[in-house]
C-alpha positions as CSV (number, residue, x, y, z in Angstrom):
1,M,140.9,121.9,2.3
2,I,140.1,120.2,-1.0
3,S,142.9,118.9,-3.2
4,S,142.9,117.8,-6.8
5,M,144.1,114.4,-5.7
6,K,141.6,111.6,-6.0
7,P,140.4,110.6,-2.5
8,C,141.1,107.1,-1.3
9,F,138.8,107.1,1.7
10,A,135.2,108.3,2.2
11,I,133.0,108.2,5.3
12,G,129.2,108.3,5.2
13,Y,126.9,108.9,8.2
14,S,123.2,109.0,8.8
15,S,120.9,108.9,11.8
16,H,117.6,108.8,9.8
17,T,114.8,107.4,11.9
18,L,114.0,104.8,9.2
19,P,116.8,102.1,9.1
20,Y,116.4,101.6,5.3
21,E,116.9,105.3,4.7
22,A,119.7,105.6,7.1
23,G,121.7,102.9,5.3
24,K,121.0,104.4,1.9
25,L,121.8,107.9,2.9
26,A,125.1,106.9,4.6
27,A,126.1,105.0,1.4
28,Q,125.0,107.9,-0.8
29,Q,127.1,110.4,1.2
30,A,130.3,108.3,1.0
31,L,129.9,107.5,-2.7
32,K,130.2,111.2,-3.5
33,A,133.9,111.1,-2.7
34,V,134.8,107.5,-3.7
35,P,132.3,106.4,-6.4
36,N,134.1,103.2,-7.3
37,P,135.2,101.6,-4.0
38,S,136.9,98.2,-3.7
39,L,135.8,97.7,0.0
40,A,132.9,99.0,2.1
41,I,132.7,98.6,5.9
42,C,129.2,99.3,7.3
43,I,128.7,99.7,11.0
44,A,125.1,100.1,12.3
45,S,123.6,100.4,15.8
46,I,122.4,97.3,17.5
47,H,119.2,99.1,18.2
48,L,118.3,99.3,14.5
49,D,116.6,96.9,12.2
50,L,119.8,95.7,10.6
51,Q,118.2,93.8,7.7
52,A,116.5,97.1,6.7
53,V,119.8,99.0,7.0
54,L,121.5,96.4,4.8
55,Q,118.8,96.6,2.2
56,G,119.3,100.4,2.1
57,V,123.1,100.1,1.7
58,L,122.8,97.4,-1.0
59,E,120.7,99.8,-3.1
60,L,124.0,101.5,-3.9
61,I,126.9,99.3,-2.9
62,P,127.6,95.8,-4.2
63,A,127.2,93.0,-1.6
64,K,130.5,91.4,-2.7
65,I,132.6,94.3,-1.3
66,L,130.6,94.8,1.9
67,C,131.3,93.7,5.4
68,G,130.5,95.0,8.9
69,G,127.9,94.5,11.6
70,S,126.3,95.7,14.7
71,S,127.8,98.1,17.3
72,Y,127.0,99.7,20.6
73,A,127.9,103.2,19.4
74,E,129.3,104.6,16.1
75,I,132.2,106.9,15.5
76,S,132.5,109.4,12.6
77,Q,133.0,113.1,12.0
78,A,129.6,113.5,13.7
79,G,131.3,112.3,16.9
80,V,130.1,109.4,19.0
81,T,126.5,108.6,18.0
82,K,123.9,105.9,18.7
83,N,121.0,104.6,16.5
84,S,123.1,105.6,13.5
85,V,124.8,104.1,10.5
86,V,128.4,104.8,9.4
87,I,130.1,103.6,6.3
88,L,133.8,103.6,5.3
89,L,134.7,103.2,1.6
90,I,138.2,102.4,0.4
91,G,139.3,102.8,-3.2
92,E,142.4,103.0,-5.4
93,P,145.4,103.0,-5.0
94,I,144.8,100.6,-2.1
95,L,144.0,97.1,-3.5
96,C,141.4,95.2,-1.4
97,G,140.2,91.7,-1.1
98,L,137.3,90.4,1.1
99,T,136.3,87.0,2.4
100,H,133.9,85.6,5.1
101,A,133.9,82.5,7.3
102,S,131.4,80.9,9.7
103,L,132.3,80.4,13.3
104,D,130.1,77.3,13.7
105,H,133.2,75.1,13.7
106,G,135.3,77.3,16.0
107,V,137.2,80.5,15.9
108,E,140.5,78.8,15.0
109,K,139.1,77.1,11.9
110,A,137.4,80.3,10.8
111,G,140.6,82.3,11.3
112,F,142.7,79.8,9.2
113,S,140.1,79.9,6.5
114,L,140.1,83.7,6.3
115,G,143.9,83.8,6.2
116,S,144.4,81.1,3.6
117,S,141.6,82.5,1.4
118,L,143.2,85.9,1.2
119,K,146.9,84.7,0.9
120,P,146.7,84.4,-2.9
121,L,145.6,88.1,-3.1
122,A,148.7,89.4,-1.3
123,R,150.9,91.6,-3.5
124,D,154.7,91.9,-3.5
125,L,155.8,92.7,0.0
126,K,158.6,94.9,-1.3
127,Q,156.0,97.2,-2.7
128,F,152.9,96.8,-0.5
129,W,152.1,96.8,3.2
130,P,149.7,93.9,4.0
131,V,147.0,95.0,6.5
132,G,144.1,92.8,7.5
133,L,140.8,94.3,8.7
134,L,138.9,91.8,10.7
135,I,135.2,92.2,11.7
136,T,134.2,89.2,13.8
137,S,132.1,87.8,16.7
138,I,132.6,85.7,19.8
139,G,132.2,82.0,18.8
140,R,129.6,79.7,20.1
141,D,132.2,78.2,22.4
142,G,132.9,81.6,24.0
143,Y,136.3,82.1,22.4
144,S,137.0,85.1,20.1
145,D,140.7,85.5,19.2
146,P,141.3,84.2,15.6
147,S,144.6,86.1,15.2
148,E,147.0,83.1,15.6
149,A,144.9,81.0,13.2
150,V,144.8,83.9,10.7
151,Y,148.6,84.0,10.8
152,N,148.8,80.3,10.3
153,G,146.7,80.6,7.2
154,F,148.2,83.8,5.7
155,G,151.6,84.4,7.2
156,N,152.7,87.7,8.7
157,L,150.5,90.8,8.4
158,A,149.2,93.7,10.5
159,L,145.8,92.7,11.9
160,F,143.4,95.4,13.0
161,G,139.7,95.1,13.9
162,G,137.2,94.1,16.5
163,L,134.1,92.2,17.5
164,T,130.6,93.3,16.5
165,C,128.7,94.2,19.6
166,G,125.4,93.5,21.3
167,N,123.3,95.8,23.6
168,Y,125.7,96.7,26.4
169,D,122.9,98.5,28.2
170,L,121.3,95.2,29.0
171,G,124.1,94.2,31.3
172,M,126.5,91.3,30.8
173,S,124.3,88.8,32.8
174,H,121.4,89.3,30.3
175,P,121.2,86.4,27.8
176,D,120.6,88.9,24.9
177,F,123.7,90.9,25.7
178,W,125.9,88.5,23.6
179,T,123.6,88.7,20.6
180,N,125.3,90.6,17.8
181,Y,125.2,90.6,14.0
182,Q,127.5,90.6,10.9
183,F,126.8,91.7,7.4
184,I,127.7,88.8,5.1
185,E,127.0,89.7,1.4
186,N,123.3,90.3,1.3
187,T,122.4,88.7,4.6
188,V,122.5,89.5,8.3
189,Q,124.2,86.7,10.2
190,T,125.4,85.7,13.7
191,F,128.6,83.9,14.5
192,Y,130.5,85.0,11.4
193,S,133.8,86.6,10.6
194,S,134.8,88.9,7.7
195,M,138.3,89.8,6.8
196,A,139.5,92.3,4.2
197,L,143.1,92.4,3.0
198,L,144.4,95.9,2.2
199,N,147.5,95.9,-0.1
200,I,148.8,99.4,0.8
201,P,151.4,100.9,-1.6
202,K,154.6,101.6,0.4
203,D,155.6,104.5,-1.8
204,Q,152.3,106.3,-1.1
205,F,151.1,105.4,2.4
206,I,152.3,105.0,6.0
207,P,150.1,102.9,8.3
208,A,150.5,103.3,12.1
209,F,148.8,101.7,15.1
210,A,148.4,102.3,18.8
211,F,146.4,101.0,21.7
212,T,146.1,101.7,25.4
213,H,143.5,101.3,28.1
214,G,144.2,104.0,30.7
215,W,143.4,101.7,33.6
216,Q,145.3,102.4,36.8
217,K,147.5,99.8,38.5
218,I,146.3,99.5,42.1
219,G,148.0,96.3,43.2
220,P,151.2,94.2,43.1
221,V,151.8,91.4,40.6
222,Q,149.9,88.3,41.8
223,T,149.4,84.8,40.6
224,I,146.1,83.2,39.4
225,T,146.4,80.0,41.5
226,K,143.1,78.3,40.3
227,A,141.4,78.8,37.0
228,S,139.6,76.8,34.3
229,R,140.7,78.7,31.2
230,S,138.9,82.1,31.5
231,L,137.0,81.1,34.7
232,V,139.1,82.3,37.6
233,Y,138.5,80.7,41.1
234,E,141.5,82.0,43.1
235,I,144.2,84.7,43.1
236,D,147.2,84.0,45.4
237,N,145.0,81.2,47.0
238,I,142.3,83.7,47.9
239,P,138.8,82.8,46.5
240,I,138.1,85.3,43.7
241,I,134.8,86.5,45.1
242,D,136.4,87.2,48.4
243,Y,139.3,88.9,46.6
244,Y,136.9,91.5,45.0
245,K,134.9,91.9,48.2
246,Q,138.0,93.4,49.7
247,F,137.2,96.4,47.6
248,L,133.4,96.2,47.2
249,G,132.4,95.3,50.7
250,E,131.4,92.0,52.3
251,N,127.7,91.8,51.3
252,P,127.2,93.5,47.9
253,G,124.1,92.3,46.0
254,P,124.7,90.4,42.8
255,E,123.7,93.3,40.5
256,F,125.9,95.7,42.3
257,F,128.8,93.3,42.4
258,E,128.6,92.5,38.7
259,S,128.4,96.1,37.8
260,M,131.3,97.2,39.9
261,I,133.8,94.4,39.2
262,Q,133.9,95.7,35.6
263,R,135.8,98.7,37.0
264,Y,138.4,96.3,38.5
265,S,140.0,94.3,35.8
266,L,143.1,92.1,35.7
267,S,146.0,92.9,33.4
268,L,148.6,90.6,31.8
269,E,151.9,92.6,31.7
270,L,153.7,92.7,28.3
271,G,156.9,93.8,29.9
272,E,158.7,94.1,33.2
273,N,158.9,97.9,33.7
274,E,156.4,100.4,34.7
275,T,156.0,101.9,31.2
276,S,155.2,98.5,29.7
277,K,151.9,97.9,28.0
278,S,149.4,95.4,29.3
279,L,146.5,93.4,28.1
280,I,143.2,93.9,30.0
281,K,141.2,90.9,31.1
282,L,137.7,92.2,31.8
283,P,135.4,90.5,34.3
284,V,132.2,89.9,32.4
285,A,130.2,87.5,34.6
286,C,130.4,86.0,38.1
287,N,128.9,82.9,39.8
288,F,128.5,83.2,43.5
289,E,127.5,79.6,44.0
290,E,130.4,78.0,42.0
291,G,132.8,80.8,43.1
292,W,134.2,81.9,39.7
293,I,134.5,85.1,37.6
294,H,134.7,84.9,33.8
295,Y,137.2,87.1,32.1
296,L,137.4,88.2,28.5
297,P,139.2,88.2,26.1
298,S,139.4,84.4,26.5
299,D,142.7,82.9,27.6
300,N,144.1,80.1,29.7
301,L,144.7,82.1,32.9
302,Q,145.9,79.3,35.2
303,G,149.3,80.3,36.7
304,K,149.3,83.7,34.9
305,K,150.9,86.7,36.6
306,V,148.4,89.6,36.8
307,R,147.8,93.0,38.3
308,L,144.5,94.4,39.6
309,M,143.5,97.5,37.6
310,Q,140.9,100.1,38.3
311,A,139.0,102.2,35.7
312,N,137.9,105.8,36.0
313,R,136.7,108.3,33.4
314,M,139.7,110.6,33.5
315,G,142.0,107.6,33.1
316,V,140.1,106.3,30.1
317,I,140.3,109.8,28.5
318,R,144.0,110.1,29.2
319,G,144.6,106.7,27.8
320,A,142.9,107.7,24.5
321,R,145.1,110.7,24.2
322,Q,148.2,108.6,25.0
323,A,147.3,106.2,22.2
324,A,146.8,109.0,19.8
325,L,150.3,110.5,20.6
326,Q,151.9,107.1,20.1
327,C,150.2,106.6,16.8
328,K,151.0,110.1,15.6
329,E,154.7,109.6,16.4
330,A,154.8,106.5,14.3
331,L,153.6,108.5,11.2
332,N,157.0,110.3,11.0
333,G,155.4,113.8,10.7
334,E,152.9,112.9,8.0
335,E,149.2,113.9,8.5
336,P,146.8,111.0,8.4
337,E,144.1,110.8,5.8
338,L,142.0,108.4,7.9
339,L,141.7,107.5,11.6
340,F,140.1,104.1,12.1
341,I,139.1,103.9,15.8
342,I,137.8,100.9,17.7
343,S,137.0,101.2,21.4
344,C,135.4,98.7,23.8
345,C,131.8,99.1,24.8
346,S,132.8,98.9,28.4
347,R,134.8,102.1,28.0
348,S,131.6,103.8,26.8
349,G,129.9,102.5,29.9
350,I,132.6,104.0,32.1
351,L,132.5,107.3,30.3
352,H,128.7,107.2,30.7
353,S,127.3,110.5,29.3
354,R,130.7,111.6,28.0
355,P,131.8,109.0,25.3
356,Q,132.6,112.0,23.0
357,A,135.4,113.0,25.4
358,E,137.4,109.9,24.4
359,I,137.2,110.6,20.7
360,D,137.8,114.3,21.3
361,A,141.0,113.4,23.1
362,I,142.2,111.5,20.0
363,R,141.1,114.3,17.6
364,D,142.7,116.9,19.8
365,V,146.0,115.3,18.9
366,F,145.4,114.8,15.1
367,G,143.1,117.7,14.5
368,Y,139.3,117.8,14.0
369,H,139.7,118.1,10.2
370,V,141.1,114.5,10.0
371,P,138.3,112.1,9.0
372,C,137.6,109.4,11.5
373,F,135.6,106.2,11.4
374,G,135.0,103.4,13.9
375,Y,132.7,101.9,16.5
376,Y,132.4,100.6,20.1
377,S,133.0,96.9,20.0
378,G,132.9,93.7,22.1
379,G,136.6,93.3,21.8
380,E,139.5,94.8,19.9
381,L,142.4,93.5,17.7
382,V,145.4,95.7,17.1
383,P,149.2,95.2,16.5
384,Y,151.5,95.3,19.5
385,A,153.8,97.9,17.9
386,S,153.0,101.2,16.4
387,R,155.4,101.2,13.4
388,I,154.4,99.0,10.6
389,E,158.0,97.9,10.0
390,E,158.1,96.5,13.6
391,V,154.7,94.9,13.3
392,L,155.8,92.9,10.2
393,D,159.3,92.0,11.5
394,S,159.1,88.4,12.5
395,E,162.3,88.8,14.6
396,S,160.8,91.6,16.7
397,P,159.3,90.8,20.1
398,L,156.4,93.1,19.2
399,C,155.6,91.4,15.9
400,G,151.9,90.6,15.2
401,S,148.7,91.7,16.8
402,A,146.9,91.1,20.1
403,Y,143.3,90.7,21.1
404,H,142.1,93.1,23.8
405,G,139.3,94.0,26.1
406,S,138.4,97.5,27.4
407,T,141.0,99.1,25.2
408,V,141.0,101.9,22.6
409,C,142.8,101.0,19.3
410,I,143.8,103.3,16.5
411,M,144.9,102.7,12.9
412,A,146.1,105.8,11.1
413,L,146.7,105.9,7.3
414,A,148.8,108.8,6.1
415,R,149.6,109.6,2.4
416,K,153.2,110.5,1.9
417,N,154.2,114.0,1.0
418,Q,150.7,114.7,-0.4
419,P,147.9,117.2,0.5
420,R,145.0,115.8,2.4
421,A,142.2,114.1,0.6
422,I,138.5,115.2,0.6
423,N,136.9,115.3,4.0
424,T,133.3,114.2,3.4
425,L,132.0,115.2,6.8
426,S,132.3,118.3,8.9
427,R,132.9,117.8,12.7
428,F,129.1,117.7,13.1
429,T,126.6,117.1,10.4
430,T,124.5,120.2,10.6
431,S,121.6,118.8,8.6
432,E,121.0,116.2,11.4
433,C,121.5,118.4,14.4
434,V,118.4,119.6,16.3
435,N,118.0,123.3,17.2
436,Q,118.6,123.6,20.9
437,S,116.4,125.9,23.1
438,R,117.8,127.9,25.9
439,S,116.3,125.5,28.4
440,V,118.2,122.7,26.9
441,E,121.4,124.8,27.1
442,E,120.7,125.4,30.8
443,L,120.2,121.7,31.3
444,E,123.4,120.9,29.5
445,L,125.3,123.3,31.9
446,L,123.8,121.6,34.9
447,L,124.7,118.2,33.4
448,K,128.3,119.5,32.8
449,K,128.5,120.7,36.4
450,S,127.3,117.4,37.7
451,E,129.7,115.5,35.5
452,N,132.6,117.6,36.9
453,I,131.5,116.8,40.4
454,L,131.3,113.1,39.5
455,D,134.7,113.3,38.0
456,D,136.2,114.9,41.1
457,T,134.4,112.3,43.3
458,E,135.6,109.5,41.2
459,Q,139.1,110.7,41.2
460,F,139.0,111.0,45.0
461,L,137.5,107.5,45.4
462,T,140.2,106.1,43.0
463,H,142.9,107.8,45.0
464,L,141.3,106.5,48.3
465,S,141.1,103.0,46.9
466,L,144.7,103.2,45.7
467,R,145.9,104.4,49.1
468,G,143.8,101.7,50.8
469,I,145.3,98.9,48.7
470,E,148.8,100.3,49.1
471,R,148.3,100.4,52.9
472,E,146.9,96.9,52.8
473,E,149.9,95.7,50.8
474,S,152.2,97.4,53.2
475,L,150.4,95.7,56.1
476,K,150.6,92.4,54.4
477,R,154.4,92.7,53.9
478,L,154.7,93.8,57.6
479,Q,152.5,90.8,58.7
480,S,154.7,88.5,56.5
481,I,157.8,89.7,58.3
482,I,156.2,89.5,61.7
483,N,155.0,85.9,60.9
484,T,158.5,84.9,59.9
485,Y,160.1,86.3,63.1
486,T,157.4,85.3,65.6
487,A,156.2,81.9,66.9
488,R,153.0,80.7,65.3
489,E,151.3,80.2,68.7
490,V,152.1,83.8,69.7
491,I,150.5,85.1,66.5
492,E,147.4,83.0,67.1
493,Q,147.1,84.0,70.7
494,A,147.6,87.7,69.7
495,S,144.9,87.4,67.1
496,L,142.4,85.9,69.6
497,S,143.2,88.6,72.2
498,A,142.9,91.4,69.7
499,H,139.4,90.1,68.6
500,A,138.4,89.9,72.2
501,G,139.4,93.5,72.8
502,A,142.3,92.7,75.1
503,N,145.7,94.4,75.0
504,E,147.7,91.5,76.5
505,L,148.1,87.8,75.9
506,T,146.5,85.6,78.5
507,E,148.5,83.4,80.8
508,E,147.8,79.6,80.7
509,S,149.0,76.3,82.0
510,V,149.9,73.8,79.4
511,E,151.3,70.2,79.1
512,L,153.7,69.8,76.1
513,V,156.9,68.2,74.9
514,Y,159.7,70.7,75.3
515,L,162.6,70.3,72.9
516,F,166.0,71.9,72.9
517,L,168.5,71.4,70.1
518,D,172.1,72.7,70.2
519,I,174.9,72.8,67.6
520,K,178.1,71.6,69.2
521,G,181.3,73.3,68.0
522,F,179.6,76.3,66.5
523,T,181.1,78.8,69.0
524,A,184.6,78.0,67.9
525,F,183.5,78.2,64.3
526,S,182.1,81.7,64.8
527,E,185.4,83.0,66.2
528,N,187.3,82.0,63.1
529,H,184.8,83.0,60.3
530,S,183.2,86.2,59.0
531,P,179.6,87.1,60.2
532,H,178.3,86.4,56.7
533,E,179.8,82.8,56.8
534,V,178.5,82.3,60.3
535,I,174.9,83.2,59.4
536,R,174.9,81.3,56.1
537,T,176.3,78.1,57.8
538,I,173.9,78.1,60.8
539,N,170.9,78.6,58.4
540,Q,172.1,75.6,56.4
541,I,171.3,73.6,59.5
542,F,168.4,75.6,61.0
543,D,166.4,75.8,57.8
544,P,165.8,72.0,57.2
545,V,165.6,71.3,61.0
546,T,162.9,74.0,61.3
547,N,161.0,72.5,58.4
548,I,161.1,69.0,60.0
549,L,159.9,70.4,63.3
550,M,157.0,72.3,61.7
551,E,156.0,69.2,59.6
552,H,155.5,67.4,62.9
553,G,153.3,70.1,64.4
554,A,156.0,71.9,66.4
555,D,155.9,75.5,67.2
556,V,159.4,77.0,67.2
557,D,159.3,79.3,70.2
558,K,162.7,80.9,69.6
559,F,166.3,80.6,68.3
560,I,168.8,81.2,71.0
561,G,172.2,81.7,69.3
562,D,173.1,78.2,68.0
563,C,170.1,76.6,69.9
564,I,166.5,76.0,69.0
565,F,163.7,75.8,71.5
566,A,160.5,74.2,70.3
567,V,157.3,72.7,71.7
568,L,155.2,69.9,70.4
569,K,151.7,68.7,71.5
570,E,152.2,65.0,70.6
571,P,155.0,62.9,72.2
572,A,155.0,60.5,69.2
573,Q,155.5,63.4,66.8
574,A,158.4,64.7,68.9
575,M,160.2,61.3,68.7
576,S,159.6,61.1,64.9
577,A,160.9,64.7,64.5
578,A,164.0,63.9,66.5
579,Q,164.6,60.8,64.5
580,K,164.4,62.7,61.2
581,I,166.7,65.4,62.5
582,L,169.4,62.8,63.3
583,G,169.0,61.3,59.9
584,L,169.3,64.7,58.3
585,H,172.5,65.3,60.3
586,K,174.1,62.1,59.0
587,E,173.4,63.3,55.4
588,L,174.9,66.7,56.2
589,E,178.0,65.1,57.8
590,K,178.6,63.3,54.5
591,Q,178.6,66.7,52.8
592,G,181.3,68.0,55.1
593,L,179.3,69.5,58.0
594,P,181.8,69.9,60.8
595,F,179.3,70.1,63.7
596,A,177.4,67.7,65.9
597,L,173.9,68.0,67.3
598,R,172.5,67.5,70.8
599,I,168.7,67.2,71.5
600,G,167.1,67.1,74.9
601,M,163.3,66.5,75.3
602,N,160.9,66.4,78.2
603,W,157.1,66.1,78.7
604,G,155.5,68.1,81.5
605,R,153.5,71.1,82.6
606,S,154.6,74.7,82.3
607,V,153.1,78.2,82.4
608,R,152.9,80.3,79.3
609,G,152.8,84.0,79.8
610,S,154.2,87.4,79.2
611,V,157.6,88.2,80.7
612,G,159.6,91.4,80.5
613,S,158.6,95.0,80.8
614,K,155.7,97.1,79.6
615,V,157.6,98.2,76.5
616,R,159.1,94.9,75.5
617,R,157.8,91.5,76.3
618,D,158.3,87.9,75.5
619,Y,155.4,85.4,75.5
620,T,157.1,82.1,76.5
621,Y,157.1,78.9,78.5
622,I,158.3,78.9,82.1
623,G,158.7,76.0,84.6
624,D,160.7,73.1,85.8
625,A,159.6,70.9,82.8
626,V,161.2,73.4,80.4
627,N,164.4,73.7,82.5
628,L,164.7,69.9,82.6
629,A,164.6,69.7,78.8
630,Q,167.3,72.3,78.5
631,R,169.5,70.4,81.1
632,L,169.0,67.2,79.2
633,E,170.2,68.8,76.0
634,S,173.4,70.0,77.8
635,A,174.1,66.5,79.2
636,C,173.4,64.8,75.9
637,T,176.1,62.9,74.0
638,P,176.6,64.6,70.6
639,N,174.5,63.2,67.8
640,H,172.0,61.6,70.3
641,V,168.6,62.5,71.8
642,L,168.3,62.5,75.6
643,I,164.7,62.2,76.8
644,S,163.2,62.2,80.2
645,E,161.7,59.2,81.9
646,N,158.4,61.0,81.9
647,L,158.4,61.3,78.1
648,A,159.8,57.8,77.6
649,S,156.8,56.3,79.4
650,M,154.6,57.8,76.7
651,V,156.4,56.6,73.5
652,D,158.0,53.6,71.9
653,F,161.6,53.7,70.7
654,K,161.0,52.4,67.2
655,G,163.9,53.3,65.0
656,F,166.1,54.1,68.0
657,I,168.6,52.3,70.3
658,A,167.7,53.6,73.8
659,V,170.2,53.3,76.7
660,P,168.9,54.1,80.2
661,K,171.0,56.6,82.3
662,E,171.0,58.2,85.7
663,L,172.3,61.8,85.5
664,K,173.3,64.3,88.0
665,L,172.0,67.5,86.5
666,K,172.5,71.1,87.6
667,G,169.7,72.3,89.9
668,K,168.6,68.8,90.7
669,Q,169.3,67.3,94.1
670,V,168.6,63.8,93.1
671,A,169.7,61.9,90.1
672,V,167.5,62.1,87.1
673,R,166.6,59.0,85.2
674,A,166.6,59.4,81.3
675,F,167.1,57.5,78.1
676,E,169.8,58.4,75.6
677,C,168.8,57.5,72.0
678,S,170.8,57.0,68.9
679,L,169.6,55.9,65.4
680,A,169.1,52.1,65.1
């Protein structure tokens, strides 16, 4: 449809084999609709001679209104193309300003310079929406997010844009991968930023935004426990390389590993529910020797809560459609006059031979007649919120913009209550299409079939991976519960037996310190209080006592009602633990604890083995040395430690007052010599 209304936007496209001609033809095509633009954005393939492209463009468009740079793939009405040039022209009634800044002194200084330079050009906020279009690069220091600095220099506005891009096909470990270019006036530069300010009349236009990634959550929220800014060394105390090897196998080659980890990103959650958006942190490089993986966009990741995410082609396409639906909803029923789309180059890699499917998913929502412009970038910048009012509301939690990786971002501009402006390109530019022979058509059918098979396989593997991780997480939770309820020595012995192929724990003879601790007066307390109070009170004692025992190398074999049975390898450690427990009891008494403690300890030999039936067993210590320790605890004066003569011969009584005793104990025909110890 063509209306009598003067168009505000025009898009030019060319894939001419000569870069100079491609630039000139793209400019020529766009100028037919907007002959007097106030802003021109030129995006050209990284594979072209960009200086020649720029010379062709500048034949027709003034350098002072031009910005842009290199891309991995270009987006226009011709679809997703490579080795091409696309140009967006913006004219009245949108008022534009443009400035540039070098990144040589850092992204933050450049961002502040851009914002403060454009601030004087901002129009009355009651009449205009301020939208910043940012075309930039990763800085020499590896950082790339200038948004906060732009806000510091300008104030609040909606920021949209992305990084120029290098040759993604080289692989991220290739040194030339990061080389990308920006058009700065009549030169081609590196490490530069350009920012255009669009003053968009509120009475005529509605801007709307959206972003999503379509990656699938496949793990629980975890903590990055060791990182140096964007270099991650550990997640939940697991070395990061080992963490990924859980999914990729134990011995993947470096090239395979680096390629595959890009399908397993980390995400920072922007909310606490399942529908919340998230920011993708994409792994871009790994170092096996130093044990780190580098994530972009750059951030200080130490201590951050993240989820593992997995990419697949169908998810990427669904994500693009989801973003389009969000953006369309924010337009309040108005039809957009322009779609500005920026997608990450890694998404193109995931889509492989089907990058067009992502753009088609967006255009299916808006209609193929709506003009679109954009490119595949090295990083994306887009507002958190879709509605412009919320983006500019400083009180809103979704105010401002965020820098992303592996995300598709959309800005839609709709003209209020007006027929659509001139569409300068059909869905495909027929003059640049090649006549296809029947053999090519047959090959395309075969390719489509293979792509469908690959999609199905990928979906299956994604599901299998998800199920595997869910099962692993379930096993981890089960293991955590078992570890809490089972003695440490039992777990270790069970692990050794399982690895050896055995079904039972082995019997063994051991020499240890056996310790029994009993809470005196707890039985009466239990009779007069609720079950909840009984459990809460006993744990107030058992929790710190257990910690003390384990700090001294003890293995808590079992809790027997209000009694603890533990074993220790070192007699001196046993005495130190008993001393600290008595000290703890004195502190608890001051806080109103109504109970006394009794501790009995003995050193000697016992047998450790499995007792019980075939269906339920206990792996425990049996022998006279264990029985004696229990008898000593029963005979102990409250708030004392009663130790056998055998153990006493192996330790000193530093910190104790020790009184020798001869005791007639149950099961013993002769008196037992022991020492009753209290704190000195």
